[in-house]
N, C-alpha and C positions, 0 to 999 in steps of 0.2 A: 729680806726675807724671800725665801725661795721656797717654792710649793709646786712642784711639778705638778701639782696638784692637790693641796689639801682641802680641796674641796670639791666636791663633787658633785660630781655633782652629786656632784652629789654630796651633797650633805644627805646623801639620799638615806633615809632610814629605810633600809628595804628587808625583806624576809630574808629568813634564813637559808643559807645555802644548801643547792643541793648535794649531797654527796655523791661523786664519781661512782662508788662502789655500791651504792644502795642499789636495792633491784629493781627493774623497771614494772610498772602496772598493768596486770593483764586483763583486767575485769571486761567484760563484754566482748571480748576479741571472738572472732567468729561465729557472731551472733547476731540476728537481725535485730537493728535498731529501731523499735517504734517512732514514727516522728511524732514531734510536740508543735504545738502553731504558737510564735510569738510575733510580735509587731515590732518594722524599723520604727526608728524614732518618730517618723513621721505616723505610724499609726497603722501602716499598714501591715497585715497577716503575712507571715513568711514561715514556711514548712522547716522544721530541723530535724533531720535531714531534707535536702530538698526532694521536692516531685518532681517529675518530669522523666525525660528520654535520656538524660546525659547519663556516661558511659561510668563516671564517678563521682564523688560527692566528698568535699573537702570540709568539715566544719571545725573552726580553730576558735578556741576560747582565747579571747584578748582583754586587753585593761590598758585604758590609757596613761594611768598612774604608774604602770611598772616600766621601768627602763629597757628590760629584755623584752618584753612585749612589742615596745616602740620600736627598738631595734631590729625586729623581726619584719615590721610592715614594707618595706621594699623588697625582700626575698619571696612574700606573699603575692605581693602585686607582680613580680615575674612570672613568678609560677602562673598565677592567675592570668597573664598575657599569653604563654606558653601555650596555654591548653583551654584557650577560649572557645565555647561550643562545646567538649566534649566532658567538660568538668563543671559543676557546680560548686561555688565555692560561695562560702556565709562564715560571715564574723559572729559571734556571741559573746556579748560584753554581760557579765552579770553586775549590772546597775539596774537602779530605778529611779536613774535621772536621765530620760530619753532628748531632755532638750542640750543637757551636757555631751552626751554621746553624739547626737547631730553635727554639734561645733567641732568635734575634734575629727569626726569621720571628714568633714569638709577640710580640715585643717590638714590631715595625714593623705587627703586626696584618695581615700579606697577604693577601688575599682569595681569590689561587689558588695553585696547585700551585708548590711550589719544590722542585729537585732540585739535589743535589751532582752538579760533573763533576771528579772528583778526578784522572781521566788526560786530561782533555781531550777527552773525545770528542764532546762536542756544539759544541764550540769548534773543532774540528778539522773537523767537517762543515761548518758554516756559515764557516767564515774569520774568526770573531769574533775581536777585536783589543784589544775595550776592554769596560770598563763603567761605567757602561750602555752599552750597543747594544742597540736593538731590530730584530727581523726579522719583516716580514710575510708571509704565505704564505697564497696561495688555497685552495680547496676541494680542489685537486689537489697540496696541497703545492709548490707553485711559487712561488720566493721573487721577491716583487714591488719590496718594500722594505729597505733595512739602512741603520741609523745612528742619527744622535741621536733622542732623543724630542721634544725641541724645542731653543729656542735661548736656555733661561734662562741658560745658560753661556757666557760667552766664552771662558774659559779655566777651568782648574783653581781652585776657590777664587774666581774672579773670576765674579761673576754680572752679568748685563745688568741695565739697571732695569726693563726692560719684557719681557717674552715675546711676540714677534712673529711667529714663524713656529712652527705647529704641525705638527712633519713627520710623526711617530708617528700623530695624530689624523688627519691629510688623507690618508695613504695606506692607512690602514684604512678610511677611509670610500670612499674610489676604489673600493678591492678588494670591499667588499660592494655597491657599487652596479655593478661589472661595467666599471669605466672603468679605462683605462690611469692609472697612478699620475703625477702630473705631474712628482714630484721623487723618483725612484725610489733616489737615494743620497746620504746628507748626512755627511759626516765626523763621529763623534761624538767629545763632550769627556768625558773621565773618566780613569780609571786603566788602565793597560795588562794585559793577561790574557797571564801569562808562561807562553809554549808553548815556551820554549827547553829542550832535553834538556842539563842540565849535567853536565859531566864534570870534575870539580874533580881538580886534580892533587894526588897523595899526596905530592909532594915540594916544592909551593910556599912559597915564602919567607915570605908574608905569609898567616896564618890568621885564623879568627876568634875561636877562645879566647886566642890569644895578641896580636895586634895589634888587630883590630877591636872586641871586646867593651870593652875599655878606651875607647876614643873613644865609641862610645855609650851607655856608662854616665855618662861627663863631661858629655856635652855632648847627649845625646837624651832618656835614661830618666827623666827628671825629668818629662817630659810623654807623651812615647811610651811609656806604659803603663797598664794594662788599667783603664778606669775614669775614666781622666784627660784633660785636654783634647782630646790629638791623636788624630785620627780612627784611628789603629791602635798597636799596642805593637811594640816592638823589645826584647823583655825576653829572647829566647833565639835560636840557631841558625836555626831554621824560619823565624822572621819576619823576620830579618834578611836571608835568601834571596831571599824572597818580595818585598821593597822593594829588593833588591841595585841594581838599575839606575837606579832614581830617588834611591838614597843618593849614587850615582857623581854623576849628572847634578845633583841640588840642591845638593851641597856644592860640586862644581867651579863652578857658576854664582852660589855665594855667597848662595842663596836659602834654605838651610837651615845652621845653625841659624839664626833669624831675628835680622838685624843689618843695620840701614839704613844707618849711616855708612861711607863710602869713605876719609873723611880727618878730621882733627882731632886733637885731644890724645888720651891714652890714658884709658879708661873702667874704672872697677872691676867693672861690668856687663858688659863685653865678651862675647858668645857668639861669637866668629869662630872658626874654625878655624885652624888653622896651615897652611900649605904642605904641611907634610909628613904631617899628618893626613888631609890631603884626598888627597894622592897615595897613602896606604895604603889608603884606601878604593876609590879608583879601582883599584888593582891587584889587590885582592881580588875585586873583582866581574870583573873582567876575564880572573881566572884562574877563572872559574866558581865562586867561593865556596867554597875549600875549608875545612874544618870544623877540622882540627888535632888535638890533643889536650887534652883538658878540663882535664888538670893544669895546663896554664898559665895557665887562665882567673884572673882576679883574682877575690877575692872580691866576694860580691853586693852592689853599689850599695847605701849607706846613703838610702834615699828617706824624704821626711818621712811620718810615722806618725801624724799627727793631733794629735800633742801641741804645746803653744807653745814655740815656739824659744826665748824669753827668759823662760821660766818663766811661772807665774800672772800675767795681766796686771791692773792693778790696776783696771780697767772692762773688760768686755765686753759689749757692744751687739749684740744681735740685731733682727730683725723678728719680731713676734706669729705670722706665718703663714708658709707657704710661698708663693713665687710661683710660679706656672701658665705655662709657657711650651707655647705649641703648637707642633704638629709643623711646620708650615710657616710663609711668610712674610717680609718682610723683619726684620733684627735689630732688638731692642729695646731701648732704653735706660730702666731704671728706676730711679728715686730712690727710697729707704729711706729714711726721716725716723726717726732713733733718738734719742729725747731723753735727754739725758743726766744730767739733775736734780741736776746739781753745784751746791754752794751756794756755793761759792767758786772763782775763777780757777785755772787750773791749766797746766803747761807741758808738753808732749808730748813726749818722748825717742825713744819708739819705739813701732812699731803691728804689728799682724799681722793681716791679713786673710785668713780662711778661708771658700772657697767652699763651700756645702754640696753641690753637685752640680759638680764641675769639667769635664763635660763638656758644660755648656751657660755657665758663665762667661767670657766672652771676657775681659773684663777690670775691674776697680773702680776708680771714684775716691773720694778722701776729701775731705769737704766740712766746714764746720759754719757753720750760719745761727743770726744773733742776729736777725734779721727777723720772725722767725715765719711767712714766707710759706710757706715749704716743708711746714709742716703745715697752711698753708691750701689749698694745692696739693693734698695728700693728702686731706683733707676733701671737697673738691669731687669729687676721683675716686670716694671710698668711696660719695658721696649720688648721683652721677651714675644716670641711667638705664641700665641694663646691657641689652647685647642678650642674647637667650637663646642663642645659638650662641656668645657670647665667649669663645675658650679661653685667650688672655692674661689671667689675672686674679691678683690678691693683693694684698697690702700695696703702698704707695708709689704713686707717679704716673709716667707717662711723662715724658720729655722730650730730645729728640735731641740737644741741645748742654749741657753743664755741668746747672745746676740748673733751666734753663728761664724763667728771670727775671734782669732786671737791677735790683738795687737803686738805689730812688731816695732823695733825700735825707731824705722823709718816712720811710724805713724804717729809716734810722739812727738808732740810742741814742747820746746822748752821750758819747764816750771809748771807743766799741765799735765794731770792724771788722762790718760789716753780713754779710760771708762772708768765708771763707777756705778756703784748699785746702792740705791736708798728705798731698798725694802719693798713692799706690793701690795696686794689686796686679795682677800678672801670672803667668801661668803659670811655674811654676818658682820664683819669689818667695818665700823664707823668711823674712818679717820685715824690717823697714828699722828702723834706729837713725839719728836724725839726726847728722850728723859734728861733729867738733868739740867734743863736749859741749856742742851747741847744744839749746834747747828751744825748741818752737811753743807760741806762747799760745791756749790752749784758753779763751773767756769762760763765766764762772759761765752756767747755766740755757739756755746754746747746744745746740742740735741737733746732731747730726752728721749729714750726709745721707750717704749711700754710692750713688753712682751706679754701679748695675751693668749692665753691656754683655753682652746676652744673644744668643746666635745660636743657631740651629736643627740639630736632629740628624736630623729625618726622623719623629721619633715624640715623643709628648705627654714632656713633665719638669716635673721640680719642684725649686726651688731655696731653701734658705733660708743665705744668705752673713752671717757675723758678723765683727767686728772686734774685735779686743783692742788697749787703749790702754794704753800705760808711762807714770805722770807721774814727773817729778822729784821728788826727797824734798826739794832744798830750791831756792831759785829759781837758775834756770841762769847761767853767767857772760855766757853770749850767747843773744841772742835772734836766734831765724831769723827771714830776711826772705827776700820774693821780689820782684823787680825786672824789669820787662819792657821791650823793646825792642818797638815795633808798627812796620808796613808800612802797610796800608790803612787810611783813614782814613775815618769816616763819609761815607756818600753816594758813595764810590767805588763803582766796579764795574770787572767784567772783559765786554769785548765778545764776543759770540758768534762763534764761528768764527775765533778767535787759538788759533794752536798753542802760541805761546812769548809770552805775554803776562807779562811783567818788572814786577816790584813790589819795592821796596826801602823801606827806614827806618833811621834813624841816631837813637843818642840818646847823652848823655854822663854819667857816672856822677858823685854828687856828692860820695862819701866812701869814703874806702878801706875796701875789704871782702876777705874771703878768700872766692874762689869754688869754690862744692861740686859745683853740678849746672847743665846746660843742658836746654833742653828745646824743639826749634821746635814749632809748630803751624799748621797749616792745615786745610781741608776735603777736599773729594769730587777736585776738579779741579786741587790742587797737583800738580806734577810734580818739581821740584828746590826745595830750599832750603837755603842756607849761612849761617853766622854765623861774624863774624870780631872781634876786639877789637884795636884800636890804643891801644900806651899813651901819653901825652901827648909823649914824646919816644923812641917807637920803631918798630918794624915790626908790623906787622899779622899778629896770630896768626890762626889758623883754629881754633876752637872746635870745629866739627862740619860736616860736610859730606854731605848726601844727597841722591843723584843720582836715585835711584828711587823720590820719596815715595808710600806708601801709607798712606792715611787709617784703615786697620784695622792698622796697627804703627805706632803711636806709644807712646811712653815717655820718661820721665827720664833722661837720661844722666849718671850720678855719675862726677865726675873722680876718677882713681885718686888723684891728690896734688891737694890743693887750691892754686888759685893766689893768690899775692896780688896784688891789682889796684887800683892808687894812683888816689885821685879826678882826675878830666879824662881816663880811658881813654874814648875813644869804641867804641862797639857799634854793628855795623851787621848787619842782615840783607837779604838778598836771594833772592828767588824766583821760580820761574817757574811758571805755570798752562797748563792744557790745556783750553780751551773750545771744542775742535771736536767735529765727531760723530765722527772717530779714536779719542776717548779713552773707554775703555770703562767709565770710572768717572764720566764724565758722566751725569748725573741725567735730563739732558733732552736729547731727540732728535727733532725737532731743537734745535740748543743754542740756550740763551735767555741775554739779559744776566744776570749772575751778579752781586748786589751786596753789599758788606759787611754781615755781619749774622748774628746768632746761630743761627739755624736750619741745619743739615747742609748743606741745599741752596745756605745763602748761601756766601760765603766770608770769609777773615780771615789774617790773618800776625801772629805773634807768636812772639818770642823770650822764654821765660822763665828767670830764673836762679834758683838757690837759694844764698844767701851769708850770711856774720856778717859784722856791722862791727867794725871792728880796735878801734875806740872804743865802748863802750858806751855813750855820748852819742850818739852819730850814728844818724840817721834815712836812709841811703842812698836815694836816688832816681836813675831813670835820666830825664834832661830831653832835649827835642830840639834845644835851641838851648846851643851851647856858652859862652854869655857867663853871668856872675853876672849873678841876678836875674832870667833870664826865665823866661818862665810855663811851668810844667812840662804837658806835652802827653802822657806816657807817665810813669807813676809808678811807686813801689814799689808792691806787693799789700799787701793788708788787714793784714799782719802782721810 
C-alpha cells in the first residue's frame, strides 16, 4: 500500500475551500471599530481592539481545530516579535471552552494575549467570517486591512508551493509608515466562524442521537477523536453542531470520508457513504441540528484501545528514539531502519502499524531491504554535521519517495530480492492480514524499513511508530506476489504548460492468478488515473477510476472478492497530468519540464497489483508485449 498520504490528516473533515476568484470582504474597512471587552482563559479582561499607546493593533481570529489556523501560528509569532512594543496583537477564539483554549495557547506557545469569544461579540464587531482572519487597525482604531495572513494556502489543506504574498505583513508595515494599504482586503482561507442562531425543531424527523451519531461512529470517529489524526473531534453533540455545515458540504461532495474511486470493482476498505446517509446528514444540518433524546443513542463506538488486534505479534520493531517533528515546514518522509535479526526466512501473514503520535503520522509504508543500503543512508544521516537550529531530528533518514534509492545489480545477493513492499498504514486501519492464506516472504537478516509520512500541526511534536509482524507457523500454500503495469518510461517527460497531458501503458499477464488488490501511483501533478483489464476473450473491466487524483490520498484498494484472472489478460493504465500554473499542486511556478524519476517533483505512472498464483509453480509477470518470448519491460515485484 502506498499512500503518500491517504490520510490526513487529515482525514480532516474541513470546511469548504475558499475559491480564489470570490470577492474579498470589505465590511467595516476605513471605519472606527468600537472595542468590546472579552476575557482571556484565566478570566482577565482584554479589550478588542486593544487599548493603549500602540501605533497599530492586529486582531486575528484563530481556531485550534482548524489546520490552516494552526499553520499560521509561527508566522503570527514572528510578526509579533518583529513589532514588539509598537503593535498590539490579540488572538480571538470563537469558543466557550476557556480551559481547552488555555491548553492550546500553552501548547502552541503563543506570545500574545488570546481571548475567547463565546457569544461572537468580536466576530460581530469586525464582521469576521473565517479562522484565521486578520484585521489591522491604526492608532485611532480605524480598520485598514482585513483578510488572509498570506497566500500559504490555496484552499483548505492545499498549500501553495511557495508563499509569494505577505498580506498581513505588508498591510501592517504600511500602517506603521503612515501610508495607504495597497491591498486593503484579501479573501481569507480557512474554517468558517458559525454565527448562525440555530433554532432546532423539537419535532424534527432527523435527530443527532437517533440518526446522525450512528453515521459519525461508523464513518468518522475512528479519526475524528481527541488526540488522533483529524484536526477536530466529532465525539459529541456540541462538536457535531460546530461542524454541521461542513459535514453537509463535504459528504455531499464526497470529499469525506476520504475515498477517491468513482468507478470500479467493489472494495472491502471502501469508506464512501450511502446516498441515504448523505441525505440524513444534510437534513439534520438544514433543520438546525436537533439533538433529540439521548435514550435513542447507540452505545459508544468501540475504538482502538492500544492493544494488538491479532494478539501479541511474533516480532515487534520500533526505533530506538523519538523522531522530532518541527512546527512548520514541508511534510517530511522519514525512513526508519529496523533490523529484524532473523536467522531464518519467514513468511508474513499479517502486520499492524501503531503510530506513537497519531496527530502527526499521516501514513506509513512497510519495506524490507536486503542490500544494507538503508543502513548506510541512516548512518550517513547520523554522522553528518547538524545545524544548531535543526528541529526535524531523530532516527532514520529522509527520502521523499520510497527508500530513496534504486537497487543495482551489485546490491543484489544471489537468490534474494533487494527490496520488497508489504503494505502500510493509514488512519483508521486496524491491522492487515494477507488474503487467501497467502504469505509474504521476509528473507533472514533483512531490515524492515518504515517510511513514515509526517505532517505539521503548528507546534513541535514527537513520534515513535512501531510495527508488529505475524509469521506463518508453517509454510503458506501460496506466496504473495506483486506485479505492475507502468506508463511513463525512463527519459520521458511532461511538457510545461500542458493541462491535460495523457500517458498510457499496457501489459499482459503470463500466468493465472487470483487478484486481491490494486493501487495506482503518480506524483504531484497527476489529475486522473484509470486501470482496466481485458480477458483474452472478453470485454474490458474497470478495476479503478480516480478522477480527482491527490498525491496526499493514496492507498491500496483491497477487492471485496478476489478475481480469478487468466494468463493473457491485458492490463491498461491511463492517466492525465496537469503541468500548468493553474494546478495548485504544481511544485514549480512557472511550470517546468517534469521528467520521469523517483523524486517527488518528478513524475511516474504505475499500477500495482497484489495477487496469488493459481499454481504454486508459477511466477506471474506482467510484460509489455503480448507474444510469447517477448522481453519483459514491466515485471513482477521482487516477491
